N, CA, C and O atoms as a GROMACS GRO file, in nm:
protein
  620
    1SER      N    1  -0.085  -0.370  -1.519
    1SER     CA    2  -0.010  -0.277  -1.443
    1SER      C    3  -0.015  -0.138  -1.521
    1SER      O    4   0.062  -0.100  -1.609
    2ILE      N    5  -0.118  -0.075  -1.469
    2ILE     CA    6  -0.143   0.060  -1.535
    2ILE      C    7  -0.083   0.154  -1.426
    2ILE      O    8  -0.099   0.134  -1.305
    3PRO      N    9  -0.009   0.261  -1.482
    3PRO     CA   10   0.067   0.348  -1.400
    3PRO      C   11  -0.029   0.435  -1.300
    3PRO      O   12  -0.141   0.465  -1.342
    4GLN      N   13   0.007   0.474  -1.177
    4GLN     CA   14  -0.080   0.529  -1.090
    4GLN      C   15  -0.129   0.669  -1.139
    4GLN      O   16  -0.240   0.712  -1.110
    5LEU      N   17  -0.043   0.732  -1.211
    5LEU     CA   18  -0.068   0.862  -1.265
    5LEU      C   19  -0.188   0.848  -1.365
    5LEU      O   20  -0.282   0.928  -1.365
    6VAL      N   21  -0.180   0.749  -1.445
    6VAL     CA   22  -0.291   0.733  -1.553
    6VAL      C   23  -0.422   0.710  -1.483
    6VAL      O   24  -0.524   0.771  -1.515
    7LEU      N   25  -0.418   0.618  -1.383
    7LEU     CA   26  -0.538   0.605  -1.304
    7LEU      C   27  -0.598   0.721  -1.239
    7LEU      O   28  -0.720   0.738  -1.240
    8ILE      N   29  -0.513   0.804  -1.180
    8ILE     CA   30  -0.559   0.935  -1.114
    8ILE      C   31  -0.624   1.017  -1.229
    8ILE      O   32  -0.738   1.064  -1.217
    9VAL      N   33  -0.555   1.032  -1.333
    9VAL     CA   34  -0.607   1.112  -1.440
    9VAL      C   35  -0.740   1.074  -1.495
    9VAL      O   36  -0.829   1.156  -1.519
   10LEU      N   37  -0.749   0.951  -1.513
   10LEU     CA   38  -0.867   0.887  -1.559
   10LEU      C   39  -0.974   0.898  -1.455
   10LEU      O   40  -1.084   0.932  -1.497
   11ALA      N   41  -0.962   0.877  -1.325
   11ALA     CA   42  -1.065   0.900  -1.237
   11ALA      C   43  -1.115   1.031  -1.227
   11ALA      O   44  -1.234   1.053  -1.207
   12TYR      N   45  -1.023   1.131  -1.241
   12TYR     CA   46  -1.059   1.277  -1.233
   12TYR      C   47  -1.122   1.334  -1.359
   12TYR      O   48  -1.220   1.408  -1.354
   13PHE      N   49  -1.065   1.298  -1.471
   13PHE     CA   50  -1.118   1.357  -1.591
   13PHE      C   51  -1.196   1.288  -1.680
   13PHE      O   52  -1.262   1.344  -1.768
   14ALA      N   53  -1.191   1.155  -1.660
   14ALA     CA   54  -1.280   1.060  -1.748
   14ALA      C   55  -1.411   1.021  -1.688
   14ALA      O   56  -1.515   1.012  -1.754
   15LEU      N   57  -1.401   0.997  -1.547
   15LEU     CA   58  -1.540   0.965  -1.501
   15LEU      C   59  -1.639   1.076  -1.497
   15LEU      O   60  -1.754   1.037  -1.479
   16PRO      N   61  -1.626   1.191  -1.508
   16PRO     CA   62  -1.735   1.281  -1.530
   16PRO      C   63  -1.807   1.270  -1.662
   16PRO      O   64  -1.919   1.318  -1.675
   17TYR      N   65  -1.746   1.210  -1.757
   17TYR     CA   66  -1.819   1.172  -1.886
   17TYR      C   67  -1.924   1.058  -1.868
   17TYR      O   68  -2.016   1.042  -1.948
   18PHE      N   69  -1.904   0.979  -1.756
   18PHE     CA   70  -1.995   0.876  -1.720
   18PHE      C   71  -2.099   0.926  -1.611
   18PHE      O   72  -2.186   0.852  -1.566
   19GLY      N   73  -2.084   1.054  -1.573
   19GLY     CA   74  -2.181   1.102  -1.484
   19GLY      C   75  -2.128   1.104  -1.332
   19GLY      O   76  -2.203   1.138  -1.240
   20LEU      N   77  -2.017   1.070  -1.315
   20LEU     CA   78  -1.953   1.049  -1.178
   20LEU      C   79  -1.845   1.169  -1.168
   20LEU      O   80  -1.736   1.161  -1.226
   21VAL      N   81  -1.880   1.267  -1.100
   21VAL     CA   82  -1.775   1.381  -1.093
   21VAL      C   83  -1.721   1.371  -0.945
   21VAL      O   84  -1.793   1.370  -0.845
   22LEU      N   85  -1.576   1.364  -0.944
   22LEU     CA   86  -1.518   1.351  -0.816
   22LEU      C   87  -1.435   1.466  -0.786
   22LEU      O   88  -1.385   1.535  -0.874
   23GLU      N   89  -1.418   1.490  -0.643
   23GLU     CA   90  -1.320   1.604  -0.610
   23GLU      C   91  -1.178   1.549  -0.635
   23GLU      O   92  -1.154   1.430  -0.652
   24PRO      N   93  -1.095   1.637  -0.636
   24PRO     CA   94  -0.944   1.591  -0.671
   24PRO      C   95  -0.895   1.485  -0.572
   24PRO      O   96  -0.843   1.380  -0.607
   25ILE      N   97  -0.914   1.521  -0.445
   25ILE     CA   98  -0.876   1.420  -0.336
   25ILE      C   99  -0.932   1.281  -0.341
   25ILE      O  100  -0.868   1.177  -0.323
   26THR      N  101  -1.064   1.292  -0.370
   26THR     CA  102  -1.138   1.160  -0.375
   26THR      C  103  -1.088   1.080  -0.504
   26THR      O  104  -1.076   0.958  -0.502
   27ALA      N  105  -1.062   1.153  -0.608
   27ALA     CA  106  -1.012   1.066  -0.739
   27ALA      C  107  -0.878   1.011  -0.711
   27ALA      O  108  -0.848   0.897  -0.747
   28THR      N  109  -0.794   1.090  -0.648
   28THR     CA  110  -0.659   1.052  -0.615
   28THR      C  111  -0.663   0.913  -0.512
   28THR      O  112  -0.604   0.807  -0.535
   29VAL      N  113  -0.735   0.939  -0.412
   29VAL     CA  114  -0.754   0.826  -0.305
   29VAL      C  115  -0.822   0.697  -0.379
   29VAL      O  116  -0.781   0.583  -0.358
   30LEU      N  117  -0.911   0.721  -0.453
   30LEU     CA  118  -0.970   0.618  -0.523
   30LEU      C  119  -0.882   0.541  -0.612
   30LEU      O  120  -0.881   0.418  -0.603
   31ALA      N  121  -0.809   0.604  -0.696
   31ALA     CA  122  -0.714   0.548  -0.794
   31ALA      C  123  -0.600   0.481  -0.716
   31ALA      O  124  -0.565   0.369  -0.753
   32LEU      N  125  -0.541   0.540  -0.610
   32LEU     CA  126  -0.444   0.488  -0.536
   32LEU      C  127  -0.490   0.350  -0.449
   32LEU      O  128  -0.417   0.255  -0.420
   33ALA      N  129  -0.619   0.366  -0.419
   33ALA     CA  130  -0.676   0.251  -0.347
   33ALA      C  131  -0.700   0.143  -0.434
   33ALA      O  132  -0.691   0.029  -0.388
   34MET      N  133  -0.731   0.162  -0.558
   34MET     CA  134  -0.734   0.051  -0.654
   34MET      C  135  -0.615  -0.014  -0.686
   34MET      O  136  -0.610  -0.135  -0.704
   35VAL      N  137  -0.510   0.067  -0.693
   35VAL     CA  138  -0.371   0.000  -0.725
   35VAL      C  139  -0.312  -0.082  -0.618
   35VAL      O  140  -0.250  -0.187  -0.636
   36LEU      N  141  -0.341  -0.017  -0.488
   36LEU     CA  142  -0.303  -0.095  -0.362
   36LEU      C  143  -0.382  -0.240  -0.355
   36LEU      O  144  -0.324  -0.347  -0.337
   37SER      N  145  -0.508  -0.226  -0.370
   37SER     CA  146  -0.588  -0.344  -0.350
   37SER      C  147  -0.552  -0.453  -0.462
   37SER      O  148  -0.562  -0.574  -0.440
   38ALA      N  149  -0.513  -0.403  -0.575
   38ALA     CA  150  -0.470  -0.510  -0.683
   38ALA      C  151  -0.343  -0.574  -0.641
   38ALA      O  152  -0.328  -0.696  -0.649
   39PHE      N  153  -0.242  -0.487  -0.591
   39PHE     CA  154  -0.120  -0.538  -0.547
   39PHE      C  155  -0.139  -0.624  -0.412
   39PHE      O  156  -0.080  -0.730  -0.392
   40ALA      N  157  -0.214  -0.575  -0.336
   40ALA     CA  158  -0.241  -0.660  -0.198
   40ALA      C  159  -0.299  -0.799  -0.236
   40ALA      O  160  -0.256  -0.901  -0.181
   41GLU      N  161  -0.404  -0.803  -0.336
   41GLU     CA  162  -0.462  -0.932  -0.373
   41GLU      C  163  -0.329  -1.014  -0.427
   41GLU      O  164  -0.306  -1.123  -0.374
   42GLU      N  165  -0.252  -0.969  -0.519
   42GLU     CA  166  -0.150  -1.050  -0.569
   42GLU      C  167  -0.055  -1.090  -0.446
   42GLU      O  168  -0.014  -1.206  -0.436
   43ILE      N  169  -0.025  -1.007  -0.367
   43ILE     CA  170   0.078  -1.049  -0.246
   43ILE      C  171   0.013  -1.151  -0.161
   43ILE      O  172   0.082  -1.244  -0.119
   44PHE      N  173  -0.126  -1.142  -0.129
   44PHE     CA  174  -0.178  -1.246  -0.048
   44PHE      C  175  -0.214  -1.375  -0.116
   44PHE      O  176  -0.228  -1.476  -0.046
   45TRP      N  177  -0.231  -1.382  -0.250
   45TRP     CA  178  -0.227  -1.490  -0.344
   45TRP      C  179  -0.094  -1.553  -0.339
   45TRP      O  180  -0.090  -1.674  -0.316
   46ALA      N  181   0.010  -1.492  -0.356
   46ALA     CA  182   0.144  -1.555  -0.355
   46ALA      C  183   0.180  -1.601  -0.219
   46ALA      O  184   0.265  -1.689  -0.203
   47GLY      N  185   0.121  -1.546  -0.124
   47GLY     CA  186   0.147  -1.586   0.025
   47GLY      C  187   0.069  -1.731   0.044
   47GLY      O  188   0.124  -1.827   0.097
   48ILE      N  189  -0.063  -1.733  -0.005
   48ILE     CA  190  -0.126  -1.873  -0.016
   48ILE      C  191  -0.065  -1.980  -0.083
   48ILE      O  192  -0.065  -2.096  -0.042
   49ASN      N  193  -0.008  -1.934  -0.198
   49ASN     CA  194   0.066  -2.032  -0.283
   49ASN      C  195   0.191  -2.084  -0.215
   49ASN      O  196   0.228  -2.201  -0.224
   50ALA      N  197   0.259  -1.983  -0.143
   50ALA     CA  198   0.373  -2.021  -0.062
   50ALA      C  199   0.372  -2.106   0.048
   50ALA      O  200   0.475  -2.157   0.092
   51VAL      N  201   0.245  -2.128   0.103
   51VAL     CA  202   0.226  -2.233   0.203
   51VAL      C  203   0.214  -2.364   0.153
   51VAL      O  204   0.137  -2.384   0.060
   52HIS      N  205   0.285  -2.463   0.205
   52HIS     CA  206   0.323  -2.590   0.147
   52HIS      C  207   0.189  -2.677   0.146
   52HIS      O  208   0.119  -2.681   0.247
   53LYS      N  209   0.160  -2.734   0.048
   53LYS     CA  210   0.036  -2.821   0.026
   53LYS      C  211   0.016  -2.911   0.155
   53LYS      O  212  -0.098  -2.936   0.192
   54GLY      N  213   0.119  -2.957   0.220
   54GLY     CA  214   0.108  -3.032   0.333
   54GLY      C  215   0.032  -2.968   0.440
   54GLY      O  216  -0.033  -3.033   0.522
   55GLN      N  217   0.040  -2.853   0.442
   55GLN     CA  218  -0.030  -2.767   0.566
   55GLN      C  219  -0.174  -2.784   0.543
   55GLN      O  220  -0.249  -2.808   0.638
   56TRP      N  221  -0.225  -2.771   0.396
   56TRP     CA  222  -0.368  -2.782   0.378
   56TRP      C  223  -0.415  -2.943   0.403
   56TRP      O  224  -0.524  -2.973   0.452
   57GLU      N  225  -0.320  -3.034   0.364
   57GLU     CA  226  -0.352  -3.173   0.376
   57GLU      C  227  -0.369  -3.204   0.544
   57GLU      O  228  -0.463  -3.269   0.588
   58ALA      N  229  -0.270  -3.151   0.621
   58ALA     CA  230  -0.276  -3.174   0.758
   58ALA      C  231  -0.406  -3.129   0.818
   58ALA      O  232  -0.476  -3.202   0.889
   59GLY      N  233  -0.438  -2.992   0.783
   59GLY     CA  234  -0.568  -2.944   0.829
   59GLY      C  235  -0.680  -3.026   0.801
   59GLY      O  236  -0.764  -3.054   0.887
   60ARG      N  237  -0.685  -3.064   0.686
   60ARG     CA  238  -0.812  -3.141   0.646
   60ARG      C  239  -0.808  -3.284   0.706
   60ARG      O  240  -0.913  -3.344   0.732
   61SER      N  241  -0.692  -3.335   0.725
   61SER     CA  242  -0.673  -3.476   0.794
   61SER      C  243  -0.721  -3.480   0.932
   61SER      O  244  -0.762  -3.584   0.983
   62THR      N  245  -0.715  -3.356   0.998
   62THR     CA  246  -0.766  -3.341   1.125
   62THR      C  247  -0.908  -3.320   1.139
   62THR      O  248  -0.956  -3.314   1.252
   63GLY      N  249  -0.983  -3.308   1.035
   63GLY     CA  250  -1.122  -3.304   1.037
   63GLY      C  251  -1.163  -3.161   1.024
   63GLY      O  252  -1.283  -3.136   1.028
   64LEU      N  253  -1.073  -3.064   1.010
   64LEU     CA  254  -1.115  -2.927   0.991
   64LEU      C  255  -1.172  -2.904   0.842
   64LEU      O  256  -1.118  -2.950   0.741
   65SER      N  257  -1.280  -2.832   0.842
   65SER     CA  258  -1.326  -2.800   0.700
   65SER      C  259  -1.233  -2.714   0.635
   65SER      O  260  -1.137  -2.665   0.693
   66PHE      N  261  -1.266  -2.693   0.497
   66PHE     CA  262  -1.174  -2.594   0.435
   66PHE      C  263  -1.169  -2.466   0.486
   66PHE      O  264  -1.062  -2.407   0.497
   67THR      N  265  -1.288  -2.411   0.521
   67THR     CA  266  -1.277  -2.265   0.582
   67THR      C  267  -1.204  -2.261   0.710
   67THR      O  268  -1.130  -2.167   0.738
   68ARG      N  269  -1.225  -2.365   0.794
   68ARG     CA  270  -1.140  -2.366   0.926
   68ARG      C  271  -0.996  -2.379   0.900
   68ARG      O  272  -0.917  -2.314   0.969
   69THR      N  273  -0.950  -2.466   0.797
   69THR     CA  274  -0.820  -2.489   0.762
   69THR      C  275  -0.761  -2.356   0.716
   69THR      O  276  -0.650  -2.319   0.753
   70LEU      N  277  -0.839  -2.288   0.635
   70LEU     CA  278  -0.786  -2.166   0.583
   70LEU      C  279  -0.761  -2.064   0.695
   70LEU      O  280  -0.653  -2.005   0.700
   71ALA      N  281  -0.862  -2.041   0.787
   71ALA     CA  282  -0.870  -1.949   0.888
   71ALA      C  283  -0.763  -1.991   0.997
   71ALA      O  284  -0.692  -1.901   1.041
   72TYR      N  285  -0.747  -2.103   1.039
   72TYR     CA  286  -0.661  -2.119   1.157
   72TYR      C  287  -0.526  -2.189   1.122
   72TYR      O  288  -0.446  -2.207   1.214
   73ILE      N  289  -0.497  -2.229   1.001
   73ILE     CA  290  -0.373  -2.291   0.975
   73ILE      C  291  -0.305  -2.200   0.852
   73ILE      O  292  -0.192  -2.155   0.865
   74ILE      N  293  -0.369  -2.182   0.754
   74ILE     CA  294  -0.307  -2.118   0.637
   74ILE      C  295  -0.294  -1.953   0.649
   74ILE      O  296  -0.190  -1.892   0.625
   75LEU      N  297  -0.401  -1.902   0.685
   75LEU     CA  298  -0.406  -1.763   0.684
   75LEU      C  299  -0.294  -1.684   0.786
   75LEU      O  300  -0.233  -1.583   0.752
   76PRO      N  301  -0.284  -1.744   0.901
   76PRO     CA  302  -0.183  -1.688   1.001
   76PRO      C  303  -0.032  -1.711   0.930
   76PRO      O  304   0.059  -1.632   0.954
   77GLN      N  305  -0.016  -1.809   0.855
   77GLN     CA  306   0.112  -1.810   0.777
   77GLN      C  307   0.117  -1.713   0.672
   77GLN      O  308   0.217  -1.644   0.654
   78VAL      N  309   0.005  -1.700   0.593
   78VAL     CA  310   0.022  -1.600   0.486
   78VAL      C  311   0.036  -1.453   0.536
   78VAL      O  312   0.094  -1.367   0.469
   79VAL      N  313  -0.023  -1.430   0.665
   79VAL     CA  314   0.002  -1.288   0.714
   79VAL      C  315   0.155  -1.262   0.737
   79VAL      O  316   0.212  -1.158   0.705
   80ARG      N  317   0.211  -1.361   0.792
   80ARG     CA  318   0.349  -1.366   0.826
   80ARG      C  319   0.421  -1.342   0.702
   80ARG      O  320   0.505  -1.252   0.703
   81ILE      N  321   0.402  -1.405   0.598
   81ILE     CA  322   0.477  -1.410   0.467
   81ILE      C  323   0.450  -1.278   0.399
   81ILE      O  324   0.541  -1.223   0.337
   82SER      N  325   0.337  -1.226   0.407
   82SER     CA  326   0.291  -1.106   0.330
   82SER      C  327   0.323  -0.977   0.396
   82SER      O  328   0.309  -0.874   0.331
   83ILE      N  329   0.363  -0.971   0.513
   83ILE     CA  330   0.389  -0.845   0.585
   83ILE      C  331   0.490  -0.754   0.504
   83ILE      O  332   0.461  -0.641   0.464
   84PRO      N  333   0.620  -0.821   0.483
   84PRO     CA  334   0.719  -0.731   0.417
   84PRO      C  335   0.675  -0.669   0.283
   84PRO      O  336   0.680  -0.547   0.266
   85PRO      N  337   0.633  -0.754   0.187
   85PRO     CA  338   0.586  -0.697   0.048
   85PRO      C  339   0.471  -0.610   0.050
   85PRO      O  340   0.457  -0.523  -0.036
   86LEU      N  341   0.385  -0.629   0.146
   86LEU     CA  342   0.260  -0.542   0.172
   86LEU      C  343   0.316  -0.403   0.214
   86LEU      O  344   0.282  -0.299   0.158
   87THR      N  345   0.392  -0.408   0.305
   87THR     CA  346   0.447  -0.280   0.359
   87THR      C  347   0.520  -0.198   0.258
   87THR      O  348   0.503  -0.078   0.243
   88ASN      N  349   0.605  -0.272   0.190
   88ASN     CA  350   0.673  -0.218   0.066
   88ASN      C  351   0.574  -0.151  -0.032
   88ASN      O  352   0.589  -0.034  -0.066
   89ARG      N  353   0.494  -0.212  -0.067
   89ARG     CA  354   0.382  -0.165  -0.168
   89ARG      C  355   0.300  -0.052  -0.102
   89ARG      O  356   0.273   0.044  -0.175
   90ALA      N  357   0.257  -0.050   0.027
   90ALA     CA  358   0.192   0.055   0.090
   90ALA      C  359   0.272   0.177   0.091
   90ALA      O  360   0.219   0.285   0.064
   91ILE      N  361   0.400   0.168   0.120
   91ILE     CA  362   0.488   0.282   0.123
   91ILE      C  363   0.499   0.356  -0.017
   91ILE      O  364   0.479   0.477  -0.033
   92GLY      N  365   0.534   0.261  -0.121
   92GLY     CA  366   0.514   0.299  -0.248
   92GLY      C  367   0.390   0.377  -0.301
   92GLY      O  368   0.400   0.476  -0.373
   93ILE      N  369   0.285   0.328  -0.263
   93ILE     CA  370   0.147   0.383  -0.290
   93ILE      C  371   0.140   0.523  -0.225
   93ILE      O  372   0.099   0.621  -0.287
   94SER      N  373   0.188   0.530  -0.082
   94SER     CA  374   0.177   0.651  -0.017
   94SER      C  375   0.263   0.762  -0.086
   94SER      O  376   0.225   0.879  -0.092
   95LYS      N  377   0.378   0.720  -0.135
   95LYS     CA  378   0.460   0.818  -0.214
   95LYS      C  379   0.406   0.853  -0.326
   95LYS      O  380   0.442   0.957  -0.380
   96GLY      N  381   0.308   0.771  -0.381
   96GLY     CA  382   0.223   0.798  -0.507
   96GLY      C  383   0.135   0.908  -0.484
   96GLY      O  384   0.083   0.960  -0.583
   97THR      N  385   0.107   0.956  -0.366
   97THR     CA  386   0.013   1.060  -0.340
   97THR      C  387   0.067   1.195  -0.392
   97THR      O  388  -0.008   1.290  -0.417
   98THR      N  389   0.197   1.198  -0.408
   98THR     CA  390   0.252   1.321  -0.477
   98THR      C  391   0.198   1.334  -0.630
   98THR      O  392   0.207   1.444  -0.686
   99LEU      N  393   0.144   1.227  -0.695
   99LEU     CA  394   0.098   1.235  -0.821
   99LEU      C  395  -0.031   1.305  -0.825
   99LEU      O  396  -0.072   1.349  -0.933
  100GLY      N  397  -0.108   1.321  -0.703
  100GLY     CA  398  -0.220   1.387  -0.702
  100GLY      C  399  -0.216   1.536  -0.723
  100GLY      O  400  -0.317   1.607  -0.729
  101SER      N  401  -0.105   1.575  -0.731
  101SER     CA  402  -0.098   1.724  -0.759
  101SER      C  403  -0.126   1.759  -0.906
  101SER      O  404  -0.144   1.876  -0.939
  102VAL      N  405  -0.129   1.657  -0.997
  102VAL     CA  406  -0.157   1.664  -1.132
  102VAL      C  407  -0.314   1.698  -1.133
  102VAL      O  408  -0.354   1.757  -1.233
  103VAL      N  409  -0.393   1.670  -1.046
  103VAL     CA  410  -0.531   1.702  -1.040
  103VAL      C  411  -0.570   1.798  -0.939
  103VAL      O  412  -0.685   1.803  -0.894
  104ALA      N  413  -0.469   1.881  -0.899
  104ALA     CA  414  -0.496   1.999  -0.811
  104ALA      C  415  -0.508   1.940  -0.661
  104ALA      O  416  -0.575   2.006  -0.581
  105VAL      N  417  -0.459   1.846  -0.627
  105VAL     CA  418  -0.453   1.805  -0.487
  105VAL      C  419  -0.336   1.886  -0.420
  105VAL      O  420  -0.225   1.876  -0.473
  106PRO      N  421  -0.350   1.959  -0.319
  106PRO     CA  422  -0.234   2.020  -0.265
  106PRO      C  423  -0.168   1.926  -0.175
  106PRO      O  424  -0.222   1.890  -0.070
  107GLU      N  425  -0.058   1.887  -0.210
  107GLU     CA  426   0.024   1.781  -0.139
  107GLU      C  427   0.172   1.830  -0.112
  107GLU      O  428   0.221   1.919  -0.181
  108LEU      N  429   0.237   1.772  -0.014
  108LEU     CA  430   0.364   1.819   0.045
  108LEU      C  431   0.462   1.851  -0.051
  108LEU      O  432   0.516   1.961  -0.040
  109LEU      N  433   0.500   1.770  -0.152
  109LEU     CA  434   0.600   1.789  -0.250
  109LEU      C  435   0.570   1.903  -0.335
  109LEU      O  436   0.655   1.988  -0.361
  110ASN      N  437   0.451   1.905  -0.378
  110ASN     CA  438   0.412   2.022  -0.471
  110ASN      C  439   0.424   2.145  -0.400
  110ASN      O  440   0.478   2.242  -0.454
  111VAL      N  441   0.371   2.151  -0.264
  111VAL     CA  442   0.369   2.290  -0.198
  111VAL      C  443   0.518   2.326  -0.166
  111VAL      O  444   0.555   2.443  -0.180
  112THR      N  445   0.602   2.233  -0.126
  112THR     CA  446   0.739   2.268  -0.094
  112THR      C  447   0.819   2.295  -0.216
  112THR      O  448   0.914   2.374  -0.208
  113SER      N  449   0.789   2.234  -0.332
  113SER     CA  450   0.845   2.288  -0.461
  113SER      C  451   0.806   2.441  -0.497
  113SER      O  452   0.887   2.526  -0.531
  114SER      N  453   0.684   2.458  -0.484
  114SER     CA  454   0.637   2.602  -0.511
  114SER      C  455   0.699   2.696  -0.411
  114SER      O  456   0.742   2.804  -0.453
  115ILE      N  457   0.708   2.668  -0.291
  115ILE     CA  458   0.784   2.759  -0.194
  115ILE      C  459   0.944   2.772  -0.240
  115ILE      O  460   1.003   2.880  -0.246
  116GLN      N  461   0.998   2.653  -0.268
  116GLN     CA  462   1.148   2.651  -0.314
  116GLN      C  463   1.163   2.745  -0.434
  116GLN      O  464   1.263   2.817  -0.439
  117SER      N  465   1.070   2.748  -0.531
  117SER     CA  466   1.079   2.825  -0.648
  117SER      C  467   1.043   2.969  -0.618
  117SER      O  468   1.088   3.051  -0.697
  118ASN      N  469   0.976   3.010  -0.526
  118ASN     CA  470   0.943   3.151  -0.490
  118ASN      C  471   1.060   3.205  -0.429
  118ASN      O  472   1.102   3.315  -0.464
  119VAL      N  473   1.119   3.132  -0.334
  119VAL     CA  474   1.234   3.194  -0.250
  119VAL      C  475   1.374   3.159  -0.288
  119VAL      O  476   1.471   3.211  -0.233
  120ALA      N  477   1.383   3.056  -0.399
  120ALA     CA  478   1.512   3.017  -0.447
  120ALA      C  479   1.585   2.974  -0.334
  120ALA      O  480   1.695   3.029  -0.324
  121ASN      N  481   1.556   2.892  -0.247
  121ASN     CA  482   1.605   2.832  -0.140
  121ASN      C  483   1.568   2.670  -0.125
  121ASN      O  484   1.450   2.641  -0.110
  122PRO      N  485   1.653   2.579  -0.129
  122PRO     CA  486   1.607   2.444  -0.117
  122PRO      C  487   1.580   2.385   0.025
  122PRO      O  488   1.567   2.264   0.043
  123THR      N  489   1.571   2.483   0.130
  123THR     CA  490   1.528   2.466   0.259
  123THR      C  491   1.381   2.384   0.252
  123THR      O  492   1.361   2.280   0.314
  124ALA      N  493   1.301   2.438   0.181
  124ALA     CA  494   1.154   2.396   0.172
  124ALA      C  495   1.162   2.247   0.129
  124ALA      O  496   1.091   2.163   0.186
  125LEU      N  497   1.256   2.211   0.021
  125LEU     CA  498   1.239   2.073  -0.008
  125LEU      C  499   1.292   1.987   0.087
  125LEU      O  500   1.243   1.876   0.104
  126THR      N  501   1.395   2.029   0.156
  126THR     CA  502   1.466   1.938   0.267
  126THR      C  503   1.364   1.924   0.376
  126THR      O  504   1.345   1.810   0.418
  127VAL      N  505   1.295   2.026   0.430
  127VAL     CA  506   1.173   2.006   0.518
  127VAL      C  507   1.071   1.913   0.475
  127VAL      O  508   1.027   1.832   0.556
  128GLY      N  509   1.022   1.916   0.337
  128GLY     CA  510   0.940   1.830   0.280
  128GLY      C  511   0.997   1.687   0.294
  128GLY      O  512   0.925   1.598   0.339
  129ALA      N  513   1.115   1.666   0.260
  129ALA     CA  514   1.181   1.530   0.270
  129ALA      C  515   1.180   1.472   0.414
  129ALA      O  516   1.156   1.355   0.445
  130LEU      N  517   1.211   1.575   0.499
  130LEU     CA  518   1.212   1.539   0.654
  130LEU      C  519   1.074   1.492   0.702
  130LEU      O  520   1.059   1.402   0.785
  131LEU      N  521   0.976   1.558   0.645
  131LEU     CA  522   0.831   1.533   0.684
  131LEU      C  523   0.796   1.382   0.635
  131LEU      O  524   0.741   1.302   0.710
  132PHE      N  525   0.831   1.351   0.509
  132PHE     CA  526   0.806   1.224   0.447
  132PHE      C  527   0.876   1.126   0.542
  132PHE      O  528   0.820   1.022   0.576
  133LEU      N  529   0.998   1.158   0.582
  133LEU     CA  530   1.071   1.070   0.670
  133LEU      C  531   0.996   1.045   0.796
  133LEU      O  532   0.971   0.931   0.836
  134LEU      N  533   0.960   1.150   0.855
  134LEU     CA  534   0.888   1.141   0.985
  134LEU      C  535   0.743   1.058   0.962
  134LEU      O  536   0.688   0.999   1.055
  135LEU      N  537   0.696   1.062   0.843
  135LEU     CA  538   0.573   1.003   0.811
  135LEU      C  539   0.594   0.833   0.808
  135LEU      O  540   0.523   0.750   0.864
  136PHE      N  541   0.707   0.812   0.732
  136PHE     CA  542   0.723   0.680   0.697
  136PHE      C  543   0.814   0.592   0.804
  136PHE      O  544   0.812   0.468   0.800
  137LEU      N  545   0.883   0.656   0.887
  137LEU     CA  546   0.976   0.580   0.982
  137LEU      C  547   0.889   0.513   1.093
  137LEU      O  548   0.923   0.403   1.135
  138PRO      N  549   0.778   0.575   1.142
  138PRO     CA  550   0.690   0.506   1.242
  138PRO      C  551   0.638   0.389   1.170
  138PRO      O  552   0.643   0.280   1.227
  139PHE      N  553   0.589   0.398   1.054
  139PHE     CA  554   0.527   0.274   0.964
  139PHE      C  555   0.616   0.171   0.957
  139PHE      O  556   0.580   0.057   0.986
  140VAL      N  557   0.740   0.199   0.918
  140VAL     CA  558   0.839   0.102   0.900
  140VAL      C  559   0.884   0.024   1.040
  140VAL      O  560   0.909  -0.096   1.046
  141SER      N  561   0.889   0.104   1.137
  141SER     CA  562   0.910   0.052   1.276
  141SER      C  563   0.805  -0.038   1.317
  141SER      O  564   0.830  -0.148   1.369
  142PHE      N  565   0.684   0.007   1.294
  142PHE     CA  566   0.559  -0.081   1.325
  142PHE      C  567   0.565  -0.206   1.268
  142PHE      O  568   0.545  -0.309   1.333
  143THR      N  569   0.598  -0.203   1.125
  143THR     CA  570   0.613  -0.329   1.043
  143THR      C  571   0.732  -0.415   1.101
  143THR      O  572   0.718  -0.537   1.110
  144ARG      N  573   0.832  -0.363   1.133
  144ARG     CA  574   0.937  -0.449   1.194
  144ARG      C  575   0.895  -0.508   1.306
  144ARG      O  576   0.926  -0.626   1.324
  145TRP      N  577   0.821  -0.443   1.397
  145TRP     CA  578   0.770  -0.498   1.529
  145TRP      C  579   0.674  -0.620   1.492
  145TRP      O  580   0.680  -0.729   1.548
  146LEU      N  581   0.576  -0.583   1.382
  146LEU     CA  582   0.500  -0.688   1.346
  146LEU      C  583   0.574  -0.822   1.294
  146LEU      O  584   0.542  -0.937   1.326
  147GLU      N  585   0.674  -0.786   1.214
  147GLU     CA  586   0.763  -0.910   1.170
  147GLU      C  587   0.814  -0.991   1.294
  147GLU      O  588   0.811  -1.114   1.295
  148ARG      N  589   0.856  -0.927   1.383
  148ARG     CA  590   0.904  -0.991   1.506
  148ARG      C  591   0.802  -1.071   1.576
  148ARG      O  592   0.822  -1.185   1.616
  149VAL      N  593   0.684  -1.004   1.590
  149VAL     CA  594   0.564  -1.064   1.663
  149VAL      C  595   0.537  -1.206   1.592
  149VAL      O  596   0.521  -1.311   1.655
  150TYR      N  597   0.533  -1.192   1.448
  150TYR     CA  598   0.491  -1.311   1.371
  150TYR      C  599   0.606  -1.401   1.346
  150TYR      O  600   0.581  -1.508   1.291
  151ALA      N  601   0.720  -1.376   1.378
  151ALA     CA  602   0.837  -1.453   1.331
  151ALA      C  603   0.827  -1.604   1.402
  151ALA      O  604   0.768  -1.627   1.508
  152HIS      N  605   0.884  -1.684   1.336
  152HIS     CA  606   0.910  -1.817   1.396
  152HIS      C  607   1.000  -1.817   1.513
  152HIS      O  608   1.106  -1.754   1.512
  153PRO      N  609   0.956  -1.894   1.624
  153PRO     CA  610   1.049  -1.897   1.749
  153PRO      C  611   1.165  -1.970   1.718
  153PRO      O  612   1.152  -2.084   1.673
  154ARG      N  613   1.279  -1.920   1.735
  154ARG     CA  614   1.401  -1.984   1.711
  154ARG      C  615   1.433  -2.088   1.836
  154ARG      O  616   1.401  -2.058   1.951
  155SER      N  617   1.493  -2.202   1.807
  155SER     CA  618   1.507  -2.291   1.915
  155SER      C  619   1.656  -2.305   1.944
  155SER      O  620   1.695  -2.378   2.035
   0.00000   0.00000   0.00000
């Protein structure tokens, strides 16, 4: 569990020593993608472990191969289980883009902070917060819709 900031700094400042020079935005995206992929793997692995062993046995007892059991029985349940924590992690990683300002990525919070310090008015930070809200609300709404679509039907 290496902090996002450390990975961004390493991607931007350490990789050139190995002959790989990245633009600030590329280093930030690469570092945050590594963090999200590691968390996503753990989330999906936990989802697979959350599916009862009897589901695997039922699929295999009907003559399905391991791959078909995984694809048709297990993974649909894993997706349903994994949506909430994966959404939470994706939003957390998206908020981590503000850390990109450390390696000269012009991003929303850094720009609004600069404006606020120049004009001594917190309106810029308020606008920045509202823009973050406008960015994340549709994402959260879409996730809630997905949760309803994949929810178990109630009898």
